[in-house]
Each structure stands twice: as C-alpha cells, then as structure tokens.
C-alpha positions in Angstrom: -24.2 -0.5 26.0 -21.4 2.4 25.1 -18.6 2.1 26.4 -16.1 4.8 26.8 -12.8 5.9 28.7 -11.1 8.9 29.3 -8.8 10.0 26.9 -6.4 13.6 26.6 -7.9 13.6 22.5 -10.7 16.7 21.4 -13.4 14.6 22.1 -12.6 14.1 26.0 -13.2 10.2 25.1 -12.3 7.1 23.0 -15.3 5.2 22.0 -14.3 1.3 21.8 -13.2 0.4 18.2 -16.8 -1.4 17.5 -18.3 2.4 18.2 -16.1 4.2 16.6 -18.6 4.9 13.4 -21.1 6.2 15.7 -19.0 8.8 17.6 -17.4 9.6 14.2 -21.4 10.2 13.2 -22.6 12.1 16.2 -19.1 14.6 15.3 -20.8 15.0 12.0 -24.4 15.7 13.8 -23.2 18.0 16.1 -20.9 20.2 13.8 -23.9 20.4 11.0 -26.5 21.2 13.5 -24.4 24.0 14.5 -24.2 25.6 11.5 -27.1 25.4 11.1 -28.3 26.4 14.1 -25.9 29.6 13.3 -27.7 29.9 10.0 -31.4 29.9 11.3 -30.8 32.0 14.5 -29.3 34.9 13.0 -32.3 36.5 11.2 -34.6 35.1 13.8 -32.6 37.0 16.5 -32.5 40.4 14.8 -36.8 39.6 14.1 -36.9 39.0 18.0 -35.3 41.9 18.6 -36.5 44.4 16.1 -40.5 43.2 18.5 -38.4 46.3 21.0 -39.6 48.6 18.9 -43.6 47.4 19.0 -43.3 46.0 22.5 -40.1 47.3 24.5 -38.0 45.3 25.8 -38.8 41.5 26.5 -37.5 39.4 29.3 -37.1 36.3 26.2 -34.7 38.6 24.8 -32.8 37.6 27.2 -32.5 33.7 26.6 -32.4 34.8 22.6 -29.3 37.0 23.3 -27.2 34.4 25.7 -28.6 31.8 23.3 -26.9 33.8 19.7 -23.7 34.0 21.7 -23.1 30.8 22.6 -23.8 28.8 19.1 -21.0 31.3 17.5 -18.8 30.9 20.3 -19.3 27.1 19.2 -19.5 28.0 15.4 -16.4 29.4 16.0 -14.1 27.6 18.9 -16.1 24.2 18.2 -12.9 22.3 17.5 -11.4 23.3 20.9 -14.3 22.3 22.8 -15.5 18.7 23.8 -17.5 17.0 21.9 -20.0 16.0 24.9 -20.2 19.7 25.9 -21.4 20.6 22.7 -23.8 17.6 22.4 -25.0 18.7 25.5 -25.5 22.2 24.8 -27.7 21.0 21.5 -29.9 19.2 24.2 -30.3 22.1 26.5 -30.6 25.2 24.0 -33.8 23.5 22.6 -34.4 23.2 26.2 -34.6 26.8 27.1 -36.5 27.8 23.5 -39.2 25.3 25.3 -39.4 26.7 28.2 -39.0 30.5 26.6 -41.7 29.5 23.9 -43.7 27.9 26.7 -43.6 31.3 28.8 -43.3 34.4 26.6 -47.0 32.6 24.7 -48.4 31.3 27.9 -49.3 27.9 26.7 -46.9 24.4 26.7 -48.1 24.1 23.3 -45.8 26.3 22.1 -43.2 24.9 24.0 -43.7 20.8 22.5 -41.8 21.2 19.0 -38.6 22.5 21.0 -38.8 19.8 23.9 -39.2 17.1 20.9 -36.0 18.1 18.9 -34.6 18.1 22.7 -35.7 14.9 23.2 -34.7 13.6 19.6 -31.0 14.7 19.9 -30.6 13.0 23.7 -31.6 9.9 22.0 -29.2 10.5 19.6 -26.6 11.2 22.2 -27.3 9.4 25.4 -28.6 6.8 26.7 -32.5 5.6 27.1 -32.2 5.9 31.0 -31.9 10.0 30.3 -34.3 10.2 27.6 -36.7 8.9 30.0 -35.0 11.1 32.8 -35.2 13.9 30.5 -39.0 13.2 29.3 -40.1 13.2 32.6 -38.0 16.2 33.3 -40.6 17.9 31.1 -43.1 16.2 32.2 -42.6 17.9 35.4 -41.7 21.2 34.0 -45.2 21.8 31.8 -47.5 20.5 34.7 -45.8 22.8 36.8 -46.4 25.2 34.6 -50.2 24.3 33.6 -51.2 24.3 37.8 -49.4 28.2 38.2 -51.7 29.8 35.2 -55.1 27.8 35.7 -57.1 27.0 37.9 -58.9 24.5 36.3 -56.7 21.6 34.0 -58.8 20.2 31.5 -58.9 17.5 29.8 -56.9 19.1 26.3 -54.6 20.1 28.7 -54.0 16.3 30.0 -53.8 15.2 26.9 -50.7 17.3 25.6 -49.3 16.6 29.1 -49.4 12.7 28.8 -48.3 13.2 24.7 -44.7 14.2 25.1 -43.7 11.1 27.4 -46.1 8.5 25.7 -44.2 10.0 22.3 -41.2 9.6 23.9 -40.8 6.1 25.6 -42.0 5.0 22.0 -39.0 6.8 20.6 -36.9 5.5 22.7 -37.7 2.2 22.0 -37.6 2.6 18.5 -34.3 4.1 19.1 -32.8 1.3 20.9 -33.7 -1.4 18.5 -32.0 0.8 15.6 -29.1 1.0 18.0 -28.9 -2.2 19.1 -29.1 -3.8 15.6 -26.4 -1.1 14.2 -24.3 -2.4 17.1 -24.4 -6.0 15.8 -23.5 -5.1 12.5 -20.5 -3.0 13.3 -20.2 -6.1 16.1 -20.1 -7.9 12.9 -18.0 -5.9 10.5 -15.6 -5.9 13.3 -15.4 -10.1 13.6 -15.3 -9.7 9.3 -12.7 -6.9 9.3 -10.5 -9.0 12.0 -10.6 -12.3 10.2 -10.1 -11.0 6.5 -7.3 -9.3 8.6 -5.8 -12.6 9.7 -6.6 -14.1 6.4 -4.5 -11.7 4.6 -1.6 -12.2 7.6 -1.4 -15.7 6.9 -1.5 -15.4 3.3 1.3 -13.5 3.5 3.3 -15.6 5.7 2.5 -18.4 3.5 3.6 -16.7 0.2 7.0 -15.9 2.1 7.3 -19.5 3.8 6.8 -20.8 -0.1 9.0 -18.4 -2.0 11.5 -19.4 0.8 11.0 -22.9 0.7 10.8 -22.9 -2.9 14.0 -20.6 -4.2 15.8 -22.1 -2.1 16.1 -25.5 -3.7 15.6 -23.9 -6.9 18.7 -22.2 -6.5 20.6 -25.0 -6.4 19.5 -26.4 -9.5 20.3 -23.1 -11.0 23.4 -22.9 -10.4 24.6 -26.4 -10.2 23.1 -26.1 -13.9 25.2 -22.9 -14.8 28.4 -24.4 -13.3 27.2 -27.8 -16.0 26.9 -25.1 -18.5 29.7 -26.2 -21.5 31.3 -28.9 -19.4 29.2 -31.7 -20.5 31.0 -34.3 -22.4 28.5 -34.8 -24.8 25.8 -32.5 -27.0 23.0 -34.7 -25.9 24.0 -33.8 -21.8 24.4 -30.1 -22.9 20.6 -30.4 -24.0 20.1 -32.0 -21.0 21.5 -29.2 -19.0 19.2 -26.4 -20.9 16.3 -28.4 -20.2 17.2 -28.6 -16.0 18.0 -24.6 -16.4 14.7 -23.8 -18.7 12.3 -26.0 -16.6 14.2 -24.1 -13.3 13.3 -20.8 -15.0 9.7 -21.3 -16.1 9.5 -22.6 -12.2 10.8 -19.3 -10.8 8.3 -17.6 -13.4 5.9 -18.6 -11.8 7.2 -17.9 -8.0 7.4 -14.8 -9.1 4.3 -13.8 -10.5 2.2 -15.5 -7.5 4.1 -13.1 -5.1 3.9 -10.3 -7.6 0.1 -10.6 -8.0 -0.1 -10.8 -3.8 2.0 -7.7 -3.2 -0.1 -5.9 -5.9 -3.5 -7.2 -5.1 -2.8 -5.7 -1.7 -1.5 -2.6 -2.3 2.2 -2.9 -1.2 3.7 -1.7 -4.1 5.7 1.7 -3.7 7.2 3.7 -6.7 10.7 5.4 -6.4 11.6 7.1 -9.6 15.4 7.4 -9.8 17.4 8.2 -12.7 17.4 5.9 -15.2 19.2 5.3 -18.7 15.8 3.5 -20.2 18.2 3.3 -23.7 20.5 1.6 -22.0 18.1 -0.6 -20.0 16.6 -2.0 -23.0 19.3 -2.9 -24.6 20.8 -4.7 -21.2 17.5 -7.0 -21.5 17.7 -7.1 -25.0 21.2 -9.2 -24.5 19.0 -11.3 -21.8 17.4 -13.2 -24.5 19.8 -13.2 -27.3 21.6 -16.0 -25.5 18.7 -18.0 -25.2 16.6 -17.4 -28.5 19.1 -17.8 -30.7 16.0 -18.7 -33.7 14.4 -15.1 -33.7 16.0 -11.9 -35.1 15.9 -9.1 -32.8 15.6 -5.4 -33.6 16.0 -2.7 -31.2 15.9 1.1 -32.9 15.4 4.2 -31.0 15.3 8.3 -31.1 18.1 10.2 -32.3 17.5 12.9 -29.5 16.1 10.2 -26.9 16.9 11.5 -23.2 20.0 10.1 -21.9 18.4 9.9 -18.3 14.7 10.3 -17.5 12.9 9.9 -13.9 11.2 6.3 -13.3 11.2 3.6 -11.4 14.1 1.3 -12.2 13.1 -2.1 -10.9 9.4 -1.6 -12.2 10.3 -0.2 -15.6 12.4 -3.5 -16.1 10.2 -6.1 -15.3 7.0 -4.2 -18.0 10.0 -4.4 -20.3 11.1 -7.8 -19.2 7.4 -9.1 -19.2 6.6 -8.2 -22.4 10.0 -9.3 -23.8 9.7 -12.5 -22.8 5.6 -12.9 -24.2 7.1 -11.7 -27.3 9.7 -14.4 -27.7 7.1 -17.0 -25.6 5.0 -17.0 -28.8 7.4 -16.4 -31.6 9.1 -19.3 -32.2 10.9 -18.2 -35.2 10.7 -15.0 -36.8 11.3 -11.2 -35.2 11.0 -9.3 -31.9 11.3 -5.7 -32.3 12.0 -3.3 -29.5 11.7 0.2 -30.4 11.9 3.7 -27.9 10.5 7.0 -29.1 9.2 10.4 -27.0 7.5 14.0 -27.7 8.0 17.0 -25.9 4.3 18.5 -24.3 3.5 21.2 -25.1 3.6 23.0 -21.3 6.3 21.6 -19.3 10.2 21.5 -21.0 11.0 19.2 -18.7 8.7 16.6 -18.9 8.2 14.1 -22.3 5.5 11.7 -23.3 8.0 8.1 -23.8 6.3 5.4 -26.1 8.1 1.8 -25.3 7.0 -0.6 -28.0 7.5 -4.4 -28.1 6.3 -5.9 -31.3 7.3 -9.5 -32.8 5.9 -12.0 -36.0 4.6 -14.7 -33.7 1.3 -16.3 -33.5 -0.9 -13.4 -32.5 -4.3 -13.3 -30.9 -7.8 -12.7 -32.6 -9.8 -9.6 -31.8 -12.6 -11.1 -29.7 -9.5 -11.9 -26.9 -8.0 -8.8 -27.0 -10.4 -6.9 -24.9 -9.8 -9.5 -22.1 -5.8 -10.4 -22.2 -5.4 -8.4 -19.1 -7.1 -10.1 -17.2 -5.9 -12.2 -13.7 -5.4 -15.5 -14.4 -6.1 -15.5 -17.9 -4.7 -17.4 -21.1 -6.3 -16.9 -24.5 -7.5 -20.1 -24.2 -6.7 -24.0 -22.5 -4.2 -24.9 -25.7 -2.3 -21.5 -25.0 -1.3 -23.3 -21.3 -1.0 -26.7 -22.2 1.4 -26.1 -25.1 3.3 -22.7 -23.6 2.6 -23.2 -20.2 2.0 -20.1 -17.2 -0.2 -18.4 -14.8 -1.6 -16.1 -17.1 -0.4 -13.4 -14.5 2.1 -11.8 -16.7 0.1 -9.4 -18.8 -2.5 -8.5 -15.9 1.0 -7.6 -13.8 2.8 -5.6 -16.6 -0.5 -3.7 -17.0 -1.0 -3.0 -12.9 3.3 -1.7 -13.3 2.3 0.5 -16.4 -0.9 1.7 -14.7 2.0 2.5 -10.9 4.2 4.2 -13.1 1.2 6.8 -14.6 1.2 4.9 -17.8 -0.9 3.7 -20.0 -0.6 0.1 -21.8 -2.8 -0.8 -25.7 -2.2 -3.8 -27.7 -2.9 -4.5 -31.2 -2.9 -8.3 -32.8 -4.1 -10.0 -36.2 -4.0 -14.0 -35.2 -1.2 -15.6 -37.2 1.0 -12.0 -37.5 2.0 -10.7 -34.5 0.9 -9.2 -31.8 2.4 -4.8 -30.5 2.4 -3.9 -26.8 2.4 0.0 -26.5 3.5 1.3 -23.8 3.4 5.6 -23.2 4.3 7.5 -19.1 4.8 10.6 -19.0 8.3 10.9 -17.7 11.0 14.0 -16.4 13.5 14.7 -17.8 16.7 14.1 -15.8 19.4 16.9 -15.6 23.1 16.9 -15.0 22.9 17.7 -10.9 20.5 14.8 -10.7 22.9 12.4 -11.5 25.1 10.1 -10.0 28.8 11.3 -10.0 29.8 8.3 -12.7 26.8 9.0 -14.6 27.8 13.2 -14.6 31.5 12.2 -15.7 29.3 10.8 -18.7 32.5 8.2 -18.1 30.9 3.6 -17.8 31.8 2.4 -14.9 35.3 0.4 -14.7 34.2 -3.2 -16.4 35.5 -6.1 -14.0 37.5 -8.9 -15.8 37.6 -10.6 -12.6 41.3 -11.1 -12.8 42.5 -9.0 -10.2 41.1 -10.3 -7.6 43.5 -12.6 -6.2 44.1 -10.2 -2.6 39.9 -10.5 -2.5 38.8 -12.1 0.5 35.0 -13.2 1.2 32.8 -15.2 3.7 29.4 -16.8 2.7 27.6 -17.4 5.3 25.0 -20.0 4.3 23.4 -22.8 6.3 22.2 -24.7 3.3 25.4 -27.3 2.1 24.3 -27.9 -1.3 24.3 -23.8 -1.7 27.8 -23.6 0.0 29.3 -25.9 -2.1 28.1 -24.3 -5.7 28.5 -20.8 -4.0 32.4 -21.5 -3.3 32.3 -23.3 -7.0 31.5 -20.8 -8.5 33.3 -18.1 -7.4 36.5 -20.1 -7.5 35.8 -19.4 -11.6 37.3 -15.9 -10.8 40.7 -17.1 -8.5 39.5 -15.2 -5.9 41.6 -15.1 -3.2 40.3 -16.3 0.0 36.8 -18.1 0.3 35.2 -18.8 3.8 32.2 -20.4 5.3 29.8 -20.0 7.9 27.1 -22.2 8.5 25.2 -19.5 10.8 25.1 -16.0 12.5 27.6 -17.0 15.7 30.0 -19.4 13.9 30.3 -15.8 11.0 30.9 -13.2 14.0 33.8 -15.6 15.6 35.2 -15.8 11.7 34.8 -12.0 11.4 36.9 -11.9 14.6 40.4 -13.3 13.6 39.9 -12.4 9.6 39.3 -9.2 7.8 36.8 -9.8 5.1 36.0 -7.7 1.6 32.9 -8.9 1.1 30.4 -11.1 3.5 27.8 -13.2 1.2 24.8 -13.2 4.0 22.2 -15.8 4.5 18.7 -14.7 5.9 17.0 -17.3 7.5 19.6 -19.7 9.4 19.6 -21.4 12.7 20.7 -20.2 16.0 21.3 -16.2 15.0 20.1 -15.5 11.6 21.5 -12.9 8.7 20.0 -10.2 10.2 20.8 -10.5 13.6 24.6 -11.5 12.9 24.8 -8.0 10.2 23.3 -6.0 13.0 26.3 -7.2 15.4 28.9 -7.1 12.8 27.9 -3.0 12.0 28.0 -2.7 16.4 31.4 -4.2 16.2 30.4 -7.1 18.1 33.0 -9.0 16.2 36.2 -6.7 16.2 36.0 -3.4 14.5 37.9 -4.8 11.2 34.8 -5.4 9.2 32.5 -3.0 10.7 32.4 -1.5 7.4 32.9 -4.5 4.8 30.6 -5.3 2.3 27.4 -7.4 3.3 25.0 -8.4 0.7 22.2 -10.6 1.7 21.6 -14.0 0.0 17.6 -14.7 0.4 14.4 -16.3 -0.7 12.9 -13.4 1.1 12.4 -10.6 -1.0 9.0 -8.7 0.0 9.6 -5.0 0.4 9.2 -5.2 4.8 11.8 -7.8 4.5 14.2 -5.6 1.6 14.1 -2.6 4.3 14.7 -4.0 7.1 18.0 -5.8 5.2 19.0 -2.2 4.7 18.0 -0.8 8.1 20.4 -3.1 10.1 23.1 -2.4 7.3 23.1 -4.3 4.7 24.4 -3.2 1.2 22.3 -4.8 -0.7 20.7 -8.1 -1.4 20.6 -10.9 -4.4 17.6 -12.7 -4.5 17.4 -16.1 -4.6 17.7 -18.5 -7.3 21.4 -17.1 -8.0 22.9 -17.2 -11.2 26.4 -17.0 -11.7 26.2 -14.1 -14.0 24.3 -12.2 -11.1 27.3 -13.3 -8.7 29.6 -11.9 -11.7 27.5 -8.6 -11.5 27.1 -8.0 -7.9 31.6 -8.5 -8.2 31.4 -6.2 -10.9 29.0 -3.8 -8.9 30.9 -3.3 -5.8 34.9 -4.4 -6.3 35.5 -3.1 -9.4 38.0 -0.4 -7.6 39.9 -3.3 -5.4 
C-alpha cells in the first residue's frame, strides 16, 4: 500500500521514504504526458474546429474546447497545481474523449482505445481497487449506451463489452505484481542504504577513536623525545632518541594516511582557497627535511618572475609538497632531491597562470611497467619495498586526489636506478594587493619571537593526561615563560579562570567531566568571569576531522594544534600569536 500524509509541499502529499522513487516517477510521467498532450491536441483541435465548415458546430466541439483549455492551463501553471489533480485530470480527459468518440460515432468501439489509456493511467497512479471501480463504471457506461442505441444486443456487442473489464483485471494483476516487486526492491535498497550509512558512521567513529587513542600516547613519545634531544650523555643514547622519534613519526604518518584516505574516499574534503606565498611554503617544507636528511643534497629553484602570492588551499598544497618530498627522501638514501617552481601565463586570462611544481630525486627509481599503477590505493611497487621502506601505499593515492581537488594534474617520469620526477600543474589565480592580509601588503615579515620576552606571560594548560601535562610544562619552561598553570578538566579550568587572567590557554578536547568545547564556550560567555573572555584559546586535540575543527571555531577557539605535539609546533604557535606581547 502507498502510505501518504498531508503536507504543505506543492504535491500536497509526502510519501513514505521507500516510495519516494515512485512518486518522483509519477511526477515525471504527468509532466511529460501533459506536454505531449498539448503538442498533439493543438493540431487535432484545429482539425476538429474546421469540421464546422462542412457540418456546422457539433456538440463534441464543446468537449474538445473544454479539454484544450484545461490542458493549456496545466502546461503553463502545472507547477502550482497539486500533482493529484493533474493525475486525475489525465484519467478524466481520456474517459471524456472516449465518451465523446462513442457518442459522436455511435459505437462503443470508437471509445475503447481512450478508455484503455484511462485505465492504464489509473493503474499507474492509483490502487487496484480504483482501477476495478473505473473498469466497472466504463462497462456500465458502454452497456447503457448499447441499450439506448440498439433494440437487440448481439454477441459481438457483448464481446466488446466484456473484453475491456477482463483485460483490466488481467492488467491489474500484472501491474500489482510489478508494483509489489518494485516495493520489495525499494525496501531492500533502503535497508542496504541504511546499513551502508550505519557502517560509514561506525567507521567514522572508529577512526575518530583510533586517531585519539593513538595520537595521545604518541604525543608523550614525541614530546619526550624532543625534550631528550641534545641532552643525552653519549652518542649511543642520541641514536636511540633518534630511533624513537623516527619510529613515532612513521607511526603518525600511517595514522594520518589512513584518516586522509577515509576523508577523501567519503568525499568530505573541502577546498578553501586563500592567498599563499608558494615559494616560501616550498622553502619552509624543504627546511623540515634538511634537519634530518643530511646525506642528501637539496636544491630549490624558482623562476625569477614567479608571483609572490597565488590563490590555493594552503593545507592541501602543503600536504602535496610534503608527500612528494617525503617520497623523494624516502627512496633516496644518498643523492639529490630537487624542487622547482615555474609559471606560465594563459593566453586569455591575465589574472591566472599555470603553476608547475616539480619534485625530482636520484633515488632507486621505478621501472616503466609499474608506473601505471603507482597512484592506486594501498599500492607498493613490490612487497620488498614495503618491507624495506615501510608505508601504507596510500601516500601517492592521497597526493593525486588532493592535486585533482585543487584542479590540477600530476604526472610521473622514472627510470629504474636513475631516479623519479613528479610534476604537478595547477591553474592558479594571482593574488592582488587588496586580497592580502595587512602584514603581507606591507611587505614586512611577521616579527620573529626569540622567546626571551615572555617572562610576564601567563599560560593555562587544560589537559587530563598526566604525562602530557608534564611534558607540555617542561617544553614551555624552556623559554622561561612567566606563569604556567595546569587544570585536569574543564571545571577546574573555569575555576582558575575566575581567579587569574591568562594570555593563552591550551585546551585539550576530550576530558572527563566538562570537555574542552564546553569549557571554551563557558569562558567565551563569561561563566569564568570577564577577564578571560578574550584570551587566546588553542585546542590540543587528536580529533582533527573537518567537522570537529569546525566545532572548535564555532565555540570561540582561536586555533588548534593536532596531537602529537612537537616542541617546534609549540614554538611556532607562540611566535604566531604572542609576537606582539
């Protein structure tokens, strides 16, 4: 059965979800048939009216005039008329045409085709009961007409009278069977859709939990290794610390790859373009590798006329560069890694250029047979690569998807034993001076914080994990920050904010009792007093999904630092927000 409830939409009814497909199909059929009727009846109406010349005005012409007016109205104002009215009008239209043809020609034969079409539309739009009702009414109508026009009813007349109801019953059976099958199919599809949605939700929740549970202990490992760096008493201890850092960074890379794969595969990645100094970004990214990759020569070249700022997504273009550079250093134990930036103007667009980003290495290279499958997900050239170099096989797949999201193309050239070159081409808009932040417009770089002018700063760390508390405090003490206080949950953070004014609050998100989101909302609303309503609040979180980050900003956080946190990230954050303190 079709379940309907009254609604205020233009159809007048709202079908249950499993029958929305049928309702949509009916709307399309009605719209198409109204247009077809309009196209057909115009010439037929003209021909019908022309009979006036030969036979004078005929009663059937009243019917034709009425129908042409109705059909014209429905064609021009159909969107404002209830779909049920349109459906019933189509049925009535063919019934009336059948009656007119039957009376005008004096035989039930001339009306049968119109009645049959009316019954077909009734089968499509209504239930079996209504189809049978209409068939019986047509039978009574035809039988009455035969009785009124003939003294003796022949077997031929009975055959015509009976054939339409019998055919209607047969058609009802066929259509009901098809409709029942369609309903079952729709129900199965809805169940499958619900199962898929639940599975996707469970997957998303699992990844969020996994991200948090892995990143949180990694935070302790990486921060602890950072603090120990350079303090070891022997070179052997230093090597052990490097192994800890390298292993934790590798594990973090695997977690990030899986999360990125999930987001991209689910289509949950949005592109947010802004003015970006691409040359500076490339240099900064290369500098990250210079610290650990001393055995390789590093070359960075940029065209002299390359624009200072272009519009692109900072986070995604940085990830593309990071992934490709990481891949180059990974497979080049000793040799050269090169990065180049070039641009070329487009003929028809003065404010857009084609940017060519090229990253090449002199590493192990790839044979030509494997190049075609290089960008597949979970793909490594061979199993020995995975054993020797590690990785998920997702890095290049993610890179290709990000390049495509940015409207670019990526290609690769490689020779086994000679090296590899990845080339990315993007169409980017050149940023004008009015598009840039004020500091960028002035041409002056942000003041670099040496972290020797922060003795009067007051910081609050809100973190429930004791290890992370300890390591964060020790990391921040390296720069002789004036006051550092710790709160283990949101409630204690609010209490401390009522007593003290803080310049910066590092806020963990998942905590027992009041979490970081609620604590931030309370601070911004003044629940902790007026002194900290405008303090800088930066989230420390392992939950970095787009929907989570959006929530952080909505409650009033200024920024977020993804866990695991490094000393370099902390320093960068302090320089970014406290350089004017």
